[in-house]
N, CA, C and O of each residue as an XYZ file, in Angstrom:
812
protein
N       0.840     -1.171      0.024
C      -0.010     -0.069     -0.029
C       0.867      1.218     -0.019
O       1.732      1.331      0.849
N       0.687      2.147     -0.907
C       1.575      3.346     -1.034
C       1.421      4.220      0.121
O       0.316      4.425      0.624
N       2.588      4.782      0.589
C       2.623      5.667      1.698
C       2.033      7.048      1.241
O       2.441      7.628      0.235
N       1.064      7.518      2.036
C       0.512      8.828      1.665
C       1.564      9.945      1.648
O       2.372     10.036      2.573
N       1.567     10.751      0.666
C       2.553     11.775      0.583
C       2.216     12.973      1.443
O       1.104     12.980      1.970
N       3.006     13.945      1.641
C       2.773     15.042      2.535
C       1.486     15.859      2.026
O       1.295     16.019      0.820
N       0.693     16.322      2.913
C      -0.474     17.068      2.586
C      -0.076     18.378      2.071
O       0.782     19.074      2.614
N      -0.750     18.716      0.959
C      -0.422     20.031      0.291
C      -1.312     21.126      0.869
O      -2.508     20.924      1.080
N      -0.717     22.277      1.119
C      -1.470     23.503      1.534
C      -1.807     24.322      0.412
O      -1.003     24.489     -0.506
N      -2.980     24.861      0.426
C      -3.366     25.711     -0.722
C      -2.395     26.825     -1.018
O      -1.944     27.441     -0.053
N      -2.033     27.143     -2.187
C      -1.115     28.163     -2.573
C      -1.795     29.533     -2.476
O      -3.022     29.629     -2.504
N      -1.022     30.541     -2.367
C      -1.547     31.937     -2.352
C      -2.359     32.150     -3.605
O      -3.418     32.779     -3.586
N      -1.814     31.585     -4.754
C      -2.475     31.830     -6.035
C      -3.892     31.331     -6.027
O      -4.803     32.017     -6.489
N      -4.109     29.986     -5.435
C      -5.417     29.425     -5.336
C      -6.308     30.119     -4.397
O      -7.519     30.182     -4.607
N      -5.708     30.678     -3.298
C      -6.581     31.309     -2.331
C      -7.053     32.633     -2.737
O      -8.075     33.086     -2.222
N      -6.380     33.312     -3.639
C      -6.694     34.703     -3.999
C      -8.187     34.836     -4.518
O      -8.881     35.758     -4.089
N      -8.693     33.924     -5.437
C     -10.065     34.085     -5.873
C     -10.966     34.010     -4.788
O     -11.900     34.809     -4.738
N     -10.787     33.035     -3.793
C     -11.656     32.855     -2.742
C     -11.739     34.073     -1.806
O     -12.818     34.481     -1.375
N     -10.547     34.641     -1.506
C     -10.545     35.804     -0.671
C     -11.235     37.022     -1.469
O     -11.931     37.836     -0.863
N     -11.029     37.103     -2.735
C     -11.688     38.164     -3.439
C     -13.173     38.024     -3.425
O     -13.881     39.026     -3.329
N     -13.684     36.802     -3.519
C     -15.139     36.603     -3.494
C     -15.661     36.962     -2.165
O     -16.717     37.582     -2.041
N     -14.909     36.566     -1.128
C     -15.373     36.893      0.235
C     -15.343     38.409      0.435
O     -16.273     38.939      1.043
N     -14.441     39.054      0.012
C     -14.393     40.524      0.124
C     -15.587     41.211     -0.555
O     -16.216     42.118     -0.011
N     -15.871     40.711     -1.814
C     -16.987     41.208     -2.623
C     -18.256     41.102     -1.937
O     -19.088     42.009     -1.969
N     -18.445     39.858     -1.230
C     -19.753     39.663     -0.466
C     -19.844     40.643      0.639
O     -20.914     41.185      0.917
N     -18.678     40.895      1.313
C     -18.712     41.789      2.391
C     -19.040     43.199      1.968
O     -19.764     43.907      2.668
N     -18.539     43.600      0.880
C     -18.769     44.955      0.294
C     -20.284     45.088     -0.043
O     -20.926     46.111      0.193
N     -20.823     43.912     -0.641
C     -22.247     43.972     -1.029
C     -23.053     44.111      0.226
O     -24.051     44.832      0.196
N     -22.719     43.500      1.304
C     -23.577     43.600      2.564
C     -23.413     44.997      3.063
O     -24.410     45.581      3.488
N     -22.325     45.551      3.054
C     -22.056     46.886      3.576
C     -22.936     47.934      2.708
O     -23.558     48.852      3.242
N     -22.922     47.711      1.390
C     -23.521     48.621      0.527
C     -25.112     48.621      0.649
O     -25.799     49.463      0.071
N     -25.631     47.628      1.432
C     -27.118     47.668      1.741
C     -27.518     48.701      2.733
O     -28.676     49.101      2.846
N     -26.459     49.140      3.487
C     -26.805     50.126      4.427
C     -26.900     51.564      3.718
O     -26.057     51.909      2.890
N     -27.937     52.352      4.079
C     -28.078     53.583      3.316
C     -26.998     54.516      3.738
O     -26.790     55.483      3.005
N     -26.293     54.371      4.794
C     -25.069     55.204      5.047
C     -23.875     54.324      4.629
O     -23.264     53.608      5.423
N     -23.597     54.436      3.325
C     -22.713     53.484      2.685
C     -21.310     53.604      3.021
O     -20.524     52.786      2.542
N     -20.868     54.599      3.850
C     -19.492     54.615      4.232
C     -19.085     56.086      4.399
O     -19.790     56.995      3.961
N     -17.872     56.305      5.077
C     -17.436     57.633      5.268
C     -16.026     57.843      4.658
O     -15.177     56.951      4.698
N     -15.816     59.006      4.114
C     -14.526     59.232      3.546
C     -13.464     59.661      4.664
O     -13.792     59.748      5.847
N     -12.243     59.906      4.234
C     -11.216     60.332      5.224
C     -11.564     61.640      5.884
O     -11.125     61.918      7.000
N     -12.365     62.459      5.189
C     -12.681     63.747      5.712
C     -13.813     63.656      6.691
O     -14.101     64.652      7.355
N     -14.465     62.551      6.828
C     -15.451     62.438      7.897
C     -16.853     62.719      7.383
O     -17.693     63.113      8.192
N     -17.175     62.551      6.121
C     -18.554     62.802      5.748
C     -19.032     61.593      4.960
O     -18.254     60.796      4.435
N     -20.370     61.502      4.906
C     -20.955     60.248      4.258
C     -20.727     60.335      2.748
O     -20.783     61.395      2.123
N     -20.471     59.166      2.221
C     -20.240     58.979      0.769
C     -21.438     58.287      0.279
O     -21.285     57.242     -0.354
N     -22.662     58.771      0.509
C     -23.835     58.202     -0.047
C     -24.207     58.939     -1.337
O     -23.574     59.920     -1.727
N     -25.317     58.398     -2.016
C     -25.565     59.042     -3.318
C     -26.672     60.082     -3.334
O     -27.119     60.480     -4.410
N     -27.106     60.512     -2.225
C     -28.032     61.576     -2.236
C     -29.364     61.134     -2.576
O     -30.145     61.944     -3.076
N     -29.730     59.869     -2.349
C     -31.048     59.384     -2.714
C     -32.096     59.743     -1.688
O     -31.768     59.912     -0.514
N     -33.318     59.862     -2.084
C     -34.376     60.379     -1.230
C     -35.054     59.134     -0.495
O     -35.310     58.090     -1.096
N     -35.303     59.324      0.765
C     -36.107     58.375      1.528
C     -37.314     59.140      2.085
O     -37.129     60.068      2.873
N     -38.492     58.793      1.716
C     -39.724     59.359      2.282
C     -40.421     58.460      3.356
O     -40.317     57.237      3.260
N     -41.087     58.999      4.314
C     -41.774     58.368      5.368
C     -43.225     58.567      5.212
O     -43.676     59.713      5.217
N     -43.985     57.549      5.075
C     -45.502     57.780      4.986
C     -46.068     58.424      6.318
O     -45.527     58.259      7.411
N     -47.119     59.113      6.131
C     -47.702     59.813      7.264
C     -48.005     58.864      8.432
O     -47.816     59.212      9.598
N     -48.456     57.716      8.107
C     -48.821     56.730      9.189
C     -47.611     56.138      9.885
O     -47.770     55.501     10.926
N     -46.422     56.319      9.363
C     -45.206     55.718     10.025
C     -44.273     56.785     10.517
O     -43.119     56.481     10.820
N     -44.720     58.055     10.615
C     -43.814     59.010     11.262
C     -43.900     58.987     12.704
O     -44.963     58.723     13.265
N     -42.789     59.262     13.361
C     -42.606     59.156     14.741
C     -43.079     60.464     15.432
O     -43.844     61.251     14.874
N     -42.585     60.646     16.660
C     -42.817     61.887     17.339
C     -42.213     63.182     16.777
O     -41.304     63.098     15.950
N     -42.619     64.239     17.136
C     -41.934     65.525     16.643
C     -40.554     65.626     17.206
O     -40.302     65.321     18.371
N     -39.676     66.056     16.361
C     -38.225     66.291     16.752
C     -38.122     67.550     17.623
O     -38.588     68.629     17.258
N     -37.491     67.362     18.789
C     -37.309     68.515     19.657
C     -35.797     68.893     19.666
O     -34.981     68.032     19.995
N     -35.412     70.079     19.336
C     -34.019     70.546     19.414
C     -33.976     71.976     19.718
O     -34.588     72.760     18.993
N     -33.271     72.404     20.782
C     -32.948     73.717     21.152
C     -31.451     73.919     21.220
O     -30.714     72.967     21.479
N     -30.989     75.118     20.997
C     -29.608     75.492     21.114
C     -29.284     76.878     20.781
O     -30.155     77.738     20.916
N     -28.084     77.188     20.348
C     -27.700     78.481     19.946
C     -27.297     78.541     18.553
O     -26.714     77.597     18.020
N     -27.615     79.731     17.881
C     -27.369     79.831     16.458
C     -25.896     80.290     16.307
O     -25.159     80.230     17.292
N     -25.444     80.739     15.140
C     -24.023     81.071     14.858
C     -23.711     82.368     15.536
O     -22.521     82.632     15.710
N     -24.619     83.205     15.937
C     -24.447     84.402     16.642
C     -24.687     84.392     18.098
O     -24.682     85.425     18.768
N     -24.900     83.194     18.587
C     -25.087     83.007     20.012
C     -26.502     83.195     20.545
O     -26.735     83.188     21.753
N     -27.417     83.358     19.642
C     -28.836     83.559     19.990
C     -29.579     82.233     20.125
O     -29.225     81.254     19.468
N     -30.550     82.199     20.929
C     -31.394     81.024     21.181
C     -32.101     80.642     19.872
O     -32.555     81.474     19.086
N     -32.159     79.251     19.697
C     -32.811     78.804     18.522
C     -33.636     77.557     18.915
O     -33.103     76.645     19.548
N     -34.937     77.514     18.542
C     -35.745     76.419     18.960
C     -36.490     75.963     17.695
O     -37.194     76.722     17.029
N     -36.269     74.593     17.398
C     -36.826     73.977     16.218
C     -38.364     74.037     16.239
O     -38.993     74.240     15.201
N     -38.958     73.860     17.422
C     -40.374     73.818     17.535
C     -41.086     75.123     17.166
O     -42.289     75.117     16.906
N     -40.320     76.290     17.140
C     -40.948     77.564     16.794
C     -41.311     77.634     15.325
O     -41.999     78.572     14.921
N     -40.877     76.677     14.500
C     -41.122     76.721     13.149
C     -42.260     75.786     12.665
O     -42.475     75.663     11.459
N     -42.974     75.141     13.572
C     -43.995     74.234     13.304
C     -45.165     74.916     12.645
O     -45.381     76.097     12.917
N     -45.914     74.284     11.826
C     -47.011     74.793     11.034
C     -46.689     74.757      9.538
O     -47.574     74.977      8.711
N     -45.422     74.478      9.182
C     -45.032     74.417      7.744
C     -43.872     73.398      7.745
O     -43.231     73.184      8.774
N     -43.608     72.766      6.564
C     -42.409     71.948      6.378
C     -41.123     72.688      6.813
O     -40.969     73.884      6.564
N     -40.188     71.934      7.480
C     -38.922     72.473      7.860
C     -37.805     71.502      7.243
O     -37.765     70.282      7.402
N     -36.956     72.244      6.548
C     -35.790     71.551      5.948
C     -34.579     71.813      6.845
O     -34.081     72.922      7.035
N     -34.137     70.578      7.407
C     -32.971     70.696      8.353
C     -31.689     70.277      7.399
O     -31.634     69.184      6.836
N     -30.732     71.225      7.297
C     -29.499     71.070      6.564
C     -28.313     70.799      7.457
O     -27.937     71.641      8.273
N     -27.724     69.637      7.310
C     -26.471     69.350      8.050
C     -25.312     69.730      7.282
O     -25.076     69.213      6.190
N     -24.553     70.644      7.823
C     -23.344     71.175      6.934
C     -22.156     71.525      7.860
O     -22.280     71.588      9.083
N     -21.017     71.743      7.214
C     -19.834     72.229      7.864
C     -18.989     73.016      6.821
O     -18.955     72.635      5.651
N     -18.353     74.041      7.216
C     -17.538     74.767      6.352
C     -16.354     73.976      5.744
O     -15.846     74.260      4.660
N     -16.005     73.066      6.459
C     -14.771     72.200      6.077
C     -15.171     71.067      5.068
O     -14.303     70.439      4.462
N     -16.485     70.828      4.910
C     -17.040     69.738      4.179
C     -17.128     70.132      2.570
O     -17.924     70.959      2.124
N     -16.260     69.462      1.857
C     -16.276     69.732      0.315
C     -17.630     69.622     -0.315
O     -18.051     70.538     -1.021
N     -18.362     68.488     -0.081
C     -19.655     68.380     -0.738
C     -20.580     69.530     -0.240
O     -21.368     70.049     -1.031
N     -20.503     69.917      0.984
C     -21.346     70.945      1.494
C     -21.132     72.250      0.683
O     -22.099     72.948      0.378
N     -19.917     72.564      0.350
C     -19.529     73.774     -0.457
C     -20.064     73.599     -1.783
O     -20.643     74.535     -2.335
N     -19.915     72.444     -2.358
C     -20.346     72.204     -3.761
C     -21.890     72.385     -3.859
O     -22.356     73.011     -4.811
N     -22.682     71.861     -2.912
C     -24.115     71.906     -2.979
C     -24.698     73.241     -2.598
O     -25.836     73.540     -2.962
N     -24.001     74.003     -1.920
C     -24.499     75.244     -1.199
C     -25.299     76.182     -2.139
O     -26.326     76.719     -1.723
N     -24.845     76.389     -3.407
C     -25.718     77.213     -4.234
C     -27.070     76.586     -4.575
O     -28.054     77.313     -4.713
N     -27.151     75.268     -4.714
C     -28.410     74.571     -4.960
C     -29.276     74.668     -3.697
O     -30.483     74.882     -3.805
N     -28.726     74.527     -2.583
C     -29.516     74.634     -1.239
C     -30.131     76.010     -1.161
O     -31.326     76.171     -0.913
N     -29.256     77.030     -1.387
C     -29.796     78.424     -1.289
C     -30.803     78.721     -2.277
O     -31.777     79.415     -1.990
N     -30.612     78.203     -3.497
C     -31.704     78.362     -4.592
C     -32.984     77.672     -4.173
O     -34.070     78.183     -4.444
N     -32.885     76.489     -3.498
C     -34.110     75.690     -3.149
C     -34.807     76.602     -2.084
O     -36.022     76.778     -2.172
N     -34.118     77.160     -1.132
C     -34.689     77.947     -0.069
C     -35.368     79.139     -0.652
O     -36.468     79.485     -0.222
N     -34.760     79.793     -1.623
C     -35.310     80.995     -2.268
C     -36.604     80.647     -3.043
O     -37.616     81.342     -2.959
N     -36.513     79.540     -3.798
C     -37.631     79.135     -4.643
C     -38.913     78.673     -3.708
O     -40.063     78.921     -4.071
N     -38.660     78.069     -2.633
C     -39.725     77.627     -1.748
C     -40.351     78.835     -0.935
O     -41.522     78.827     -0.556
N     -39.487     79.846     -0.709
C     -39.961     81.062      0.011
C     -40.557     80.734      1.323
O     -40.038     79.921      2.088
N     -41.709     81.407      1.592
C     -42.417     81.224      2.942
C     -43.168     79.916      3.097
O     -43.698     79.615      4.167
N     -43.210     79.121      1.998
C     -43.945     77.859      2.165
C     -43.194     76.786      2.979
O     -43.751     75.749      3.339
N     -41.829     77.091      3.270
C     -41.114     76.170      4.054
C     -40.000     76.998      4.865
O     -39.635     78.110      4.484
N     -39.499     76.385      5.987
C     -38.505     77.024      6.696
C     -37.258     76.212      6.635
O     -37.309     75.000      6.843
N     -36.117     76.834      6.355
C     -34.860     76.079      6.321
C     -34.034     76.437      7.671
O     -33.981     77.582      8.121
N     -33.442     75.399      8.219
C     -32.630     75.523      9.462
C     -31.449     74.676      9.272
O     -31.569     73.492      8.956
N     -30.282     75.255      9.458
C     -29.045     74.407      9.434
C     -28.622     73.833     10.746
O     -29.025     74.243     11.834
N     -27.789     72.867     10.565
C     -27.072     72.331     11.787
C     -25.539     72.325     11.429
O     -25.078     71.491     10.651
N     -24.857     73.184     11.963
C     -23.354     73.285     11.590
C     -22.652     72.429     12.625
O     -22.788     72.612     13.835
N     -21.847     71.424     12.055
C     -21.143     70.508     12.921
C     -19.684     70.455     12.580
O     -19.263     70.541     11.426
N     -18.909     70.304     13.687
C     -17.383     70.155     13.677
C     -16.647     71.273     13.077
O     -15.528     71.070     12.605
N     -17.164     72.396     13.058
C     -16.368     73.686     12.736
C     -15.783     74.130     14.029
O     -16.458     74.163     15.057
N     -14.524     74.472     13.981
C     -13.713     74.784     15.119
C     -14.202     76.122     15.745
O     -13.929     76.328     16.928
N     -14.894     77.033     15.047
C     -15.366     78.266     15.636
C     -16.487     78.791     14.684
O     -16.611     78.476     13.500
N     -17.258     79.615     15.371
C     -18.411     80.186     14.563
C     -17.846     81.176     13.422
O     -18.557     81.498     12.470
N     -16.561     81.625     13.571
C     -16.023     82.421     12.530
C     -15.986     81.663     11.189
O     -16.361     82.206     10.151
N     -15.558     80.488     11.228
C     -15.509     79.613     10.037
C     -16.935     79.438      9.443
O     -17.126     79.544      8.232
N     -17.931     79.168     10.328
C     -19.279     78.918      9.873
C     -19.895     80.256      9.261
O     -20.568     80.241      8.230
N     -19.635     81.304      9.914
C     -20.294     82.578      9.427
C     -19.547     82.976      8.123
O     -20.204     83.552      7.256
N     -18.222     82.718      7.908
C     -17.621     82.913      6.639
C     -18.320     82.138      5.448
O     -18.536     82.638      4.344
N     -18.635     80.887      5.815
C     -19.405     80.025      4.862
C     -20.666     80.707      4.486
O     -20.961     80.823      3.297
N     -21.419     81.159      5.418
C     -22.714     81.783      5.286
C     -22.601     83.021      4.454
O     -23.412     83.226      3.551
N     -21.670     83.818      4.708
C     -21.500     85.050      3.886
C     -21.099     84.729      2.474
O     -21.589     85.353      1.533
N     -20.164     83.710      2.293
C     -19.701     83.416      0.959
C     -20.810     82.962      0.036
O     -20.850     83.302     -1.146
N     -21.811     82.094      0.677
C     -22.881     81.559     -0.345
C     -24.123     82.216     -0.070
O     -25.137     81.706     -0.546
N     -24.222     83.262      0.618
C     -25.525     84.000      0.793
C     -26.623     83.250      1.477
O     -27.792     83.387      1.118
N     -26.241     82.401      2.527
C     -27.241     81.681      3.249
C     -27.978     82.572      4.227
O     -27.370     83.229      5.072
N     -29.393     82.585      4.093
C     -30.059     83.525      4.927
C     -30.880     82.847      5.992
O     -31.522     83.535      6.786
N     -30.892     81.491      6.049
C     -31.628     80.842      7.136
C     -30.683     80.647      8.365
O     -29.464     80.661      8.192
N     -31.205     80.474      9.553
C     -30.354     80.297     10.766
C     -29.764     78.881     10.829
O     -30.260     77.980     10.151
N     -28.747     78.681     11.607
C     -28.204     77.362     11.884
C     -27.772     77.196     13.292
O     -27.212     78.096     13.919
N     -28.061     75.949     13.807
C     -27.619     75.664     15.107
C     -26.083     75.330     15.014
O     -25.613     74.569     14.169
N     -25.366     75.975     15.965
C     -23.978     75.726     16.062
C     -23.714     74.519     17.016
O     -23.992     74.568     18.215
N     -23.201     73.514     16.451
C     -22.974     72.175     17.285
C     -21.662     71.538     16.918
O     -21.657     70.499     16.258
N     -20.523     72.126     17.325
C     -19.253     71.663     16.967
C     -18.985     70.162     17.415
O     -18.114     69.503     16.847
N     -19.705     69.670     18.381
C     -19.504     68.248     18.841
C     -20.609     67.347     18.151
O     -20.658     66.139     18.382
N     -21.421     67.929     17.365
C     -22.463     67.125     16.686
C     -23.626     66.634     17.541
O     -24.421     65.803     17.101
N     -23.726     67.177     18.824
C     -24.764     66.700     19.728
C     -26.159     66.963     19.128
O     -27.115     66.230     19.384
N     -26.243     68.103     18.271
C     -27.592     68.487     17.687
C     -28.125     67.384     16.793
O     -29.298     67.471     16.430
N     -27.384     66.351     16.396
C     -27.923     65.330     15.530
C     -28.596     64.209     16.359
O     -29.281     63.364     15.782
N     -28.417     64.183     17.693
C     -28.953     63.097     18.433
C     -30.460     62.936     18.381
O     -30.974     61.818     18.431
N     -31.232     64.150     18.271
C     -32.700     63.980     18.164
C     -33.088     63.358     16.902
O     -34.251     62.974     16.777
N     -32.236     63.213     15.939
C     -32.614     62.618     14.699
C     -32.011     61.169     14.557
O     -31.774     60.671     13.456
N     -31.786     60.546     15.730
C     -31.387     59.192     15.739
C     -32.267     58.263     14.991
O     -33.487     58.302     15.155
N     -31.671     57.382     14.131
C     -32.609     56.533     13.319
C     -32.612     57.109     11.871
O     -32.775     56.384     10.889
N     -32.434     58.371     11.801
C     -32.466     59.024     10.467
C     -31.014     59.448     10.108
O     -30.551     59.273      8.981
N     -30.349     59.995     11.090
C     -28.933     60.544     10.849
C     -27.955     59.875     11.802
O     -28.292     59.535     12.936
N     -26.793     59.705     11.334
C     -25.627     59.204     12.094
C     -24.706     60.321     12.396
O     -24.863     61.396     11.816
N     -23.702     60.141     13.309
C     -22.642     61.238     13.513
C     -21.929     61.673     12.258
O     -21.395     62.782     12.225
N     -21.894     60.863     11.233
C     -21.126     61.249     10.059
C     -22.061     61.596      8.845
O     -21.631     61.578      7.691
N     -23.311     61.901      9.146
C     -24.257     62.155      8.097
C     -24.152     63.620      7.659
O     -25.009     64.455      7.948
N     -23.119     63.863      6.990
C     -22.895     65.253      6.408
C     -22.240     65.139      5.079
O     -21.164     64.547      4.996
N     -22.813     65.666      4.021
C     -23.995     66.514      4.141
C     -25.197     65.675      4.142
O     -25.174     64.535      3.677
N     -26.316     66.240      4.685
C     -27.637     65.592      4.650
C     -28.665     66.465      4.932
O     -28.449     67.547      5.477
N     -29.903     66.044      4.569
C     -31.185     66.855      4.735
C     -32.189     66.132      5.382
O     -32.378     64.964      5.042
N     -32.895     66.670      6.306
C     -34.158     66.052      6.860
C     -35.365     67.027      6.731
O     -35.330     68.174      7.178
N     -36.350     66.532      6.139
C     -37.490     67.326      5.896
C     -38.617     66.985      6.955
O     -39.125     65.864      6.992
N     -38.949     67.907      7.732
C     -39.984     67.726      8.801
C     -41.332     68.156      8.304
O     -41.421     69.142      7.571
N     -42.390     67.462      8.669
C     -43.661     67.939      8.239
C     -44.114     69.091      9.148
O     -43.361     69.549     10.007
N     -45.372     69.554      8.939
C     -45.822     70.697      9.726
C     -46.008     70.456     11.198
O     -46.225     71.380     11.982
N     -45.913     69.134     11.572
C     -46.035     68.811     13.018
C     -44.611     68.585     13.670
O     -44.443     68.355     14.867
N     -43.660     68.677     12.771
C     -42.300     68.535     13.318
C     -41.747     67.136     13.265
O     -40.702     66.822     13.834
N     -42.499     66.296     12.551
C     -42.061     64.827     12.424
C     -41.240     64.585     11.170
O     -41.432     65.265     10.161
N     -40.336     63.632     11.223
C     -39.384     63.308     10.084
C     -40.354     62.801      8.970
O     -41.110     61.853      9.181
N     -40.309     63.424      7.848
C     -41.088     63.002      6.725
C     -40.308     62.504      5.519
O     -40.807     61.748      4.686
N     -39.053     62.965      5.463
C     -38.154     62.648      4.391
C     -36.785     62.883      4.730
O     -36.540     63.616      5.688
N     -35.812     62.331      4.036
C     -34.417     62.518      4.229
C     -33.671     62.344      2.946
O     -34.097     61.590      2.071
N     -32.549     63.037      2.814
C     -31.613     62.891      1.741
C     -30.240     62.858      2.382
O     -29.761     63.818      2.987
N     -29.618     61.653      2.205
C     -28.290     61.427      2.857
C     -27.194     61.487      1.776
O     -27.147     60.672      0.855
N     -26.345     62.459      1.930
C     -25.313     62.631      0.915
C     -25.533     63.972      0.266
O     -26.480     64.693      0.581
N     -24.600     64.306     -0.686
C     -24.686     65.585     -1.387
C     -26.040     65.698     -2.190
O     -26.511     64.770     -2.847
N     -26.609     66.948     -2.057
C     -27.854     67.227     -2.850
C     -27.719     66.982     -4.353
O     -26.829     67.587     -4.951
N     -28.503     66.170     -4.997
C     -28.361     66.033     -6.433
C     -28.642     67.280     -7.255
O     -27.956     67.560     -8.238
N     -29.696     68.051     -6.825
C     -30.085     69.215     -7.543
C     -30.999     70.069     -6.697
O     -31.521     69.622     -5.675
N     -31.186     71.286     -7.123
C     -32.235     72.251     -6.452
C     -33.575     71.565     -6.600
O     -34.282     71.470     -5.597
N     -33.985     71.083     -7.744
C     -35.258     70.504     -8.005
C     -35.622     69.301     -7.144
O     -36.768     69.117     -6.734
N     -34.591     68.483     -6.886
C     -34.733     67.368     -5.911
C     -35.282     67.791     -4.598
O     -36.248     67.185     -4.134
N     -34.747     68.768     -3.973
C     -35.087     69.214     -2.635
C     -36.474     69.826     -2.752
O     -37.391     69.514     -1.993
N     -36.592     70.748     -3.777
C     -38.001     71.440     -3.856
C     -39.040     70.451     -4.045
O     -40.078     70.586     -3.396
N     -38.911     69.475     -4.843
C     -40.010     68.504     -5.062
C     -40.245     67.613     -3.767
O     -41.379     67.247     -3.458
N     -39.233     67.314     -3.099
C     -39.412     66.561     -1.743
C     -40.308     67.375     -0.823
O     -41.274     66.866     -0.253
N     -39.964     68.664     -0.690
C     -40.637     69.501      0.210
C     -42.132     69.733     -0.170
O     -43.038     69.816      0.659
N     -42.278     69.825     -1.471
C     -43.697     69.952     -2.005
C     -44.414     68.773     -1.733
O     -45.582     68.855     -1.353
N     -43.799     67.571     -1.897
C     -44.443     66.279     -1.595
C     -44.904     66.166     -0.129
O     -45.993     65.688      0.189
N     -44.025     66.624      0.707
C     -44.299     66.544      2.216
C     -45.416     67.572      2.442
O     -46.312     67.243      3.218
N     -45.467     68.718      1.885
C     -46.444     69.744      2.099
C     -47.800     69.209      1.621
O     -48.799     69.381      2.319
N     -47.856     68.570      0.459
C     -49.140     67.938      0.053
C     -49.598     66.922      0.886
O     -50.797     66.802      1.137
N     -48.697     66.136      1.362
C     -49.155     65.013      2.278
C     -49.735     65.603      3.559
O     -50.697     65.035      4.075
N     -49.186     66.768      4.143
C     -49.661     67.329      5.340
C     -50.989     67.897      5.031
O     -51.874     67.766      5.877
N     -51.241     68.523      3.901
C     -52.490     69.117      3.555
C     -53.667     68.091      3.439
O     -54.841     68.413      3.621
N     -53.256     66.845      3.125
C     -54.239     65.770      3.040
C     -54.306     64.970      4.262
O     -54.844     63.864      4.220
N     -53.803     65.432      5.358
C     -53.962     64.733      6.581
C     -52.895     63.799      6.865
O     -52.919     63.131      7.899
């Protein structure tokens, strides 16, 4: 009876396809998360797709109070009665700078039919944030939240790295829609707000 030879171990060349397939599966699983990942700069690298929440599935009204960029009190509940667009941004965030003209244009186009409110996160000082506001002609107020604590009331919709992102609240202050990632266009945001407004009008 022949003596069994030494057991061969798989070569690196043979293992490579197996490892590659495993990595591909892992990436596919990760990609199912709406927050698809973060870049080295600390912002979400999602595709700016829209997620809407039906009226029946909206939670409680979001409560948020704090200070604006000038140190004045700011209360999210004071804007109830119309849709509110919450804009998460930072002056250091490249996509935030790229989308700023579209955001400002959307706010101008919607006028008094909606209120825009920013949440400025991870800026080292209000000087940096105010410089951004002046540069792009931003006319709506923003919460100043360098530690990102202002995002906590939006848990389940936003993560600590959800920047840039948008949350549209209905006239009762409930989360009605969100856009995670850079805004695709002015029209995208305007249409989402109008959809939320129509939904509120129909109960």
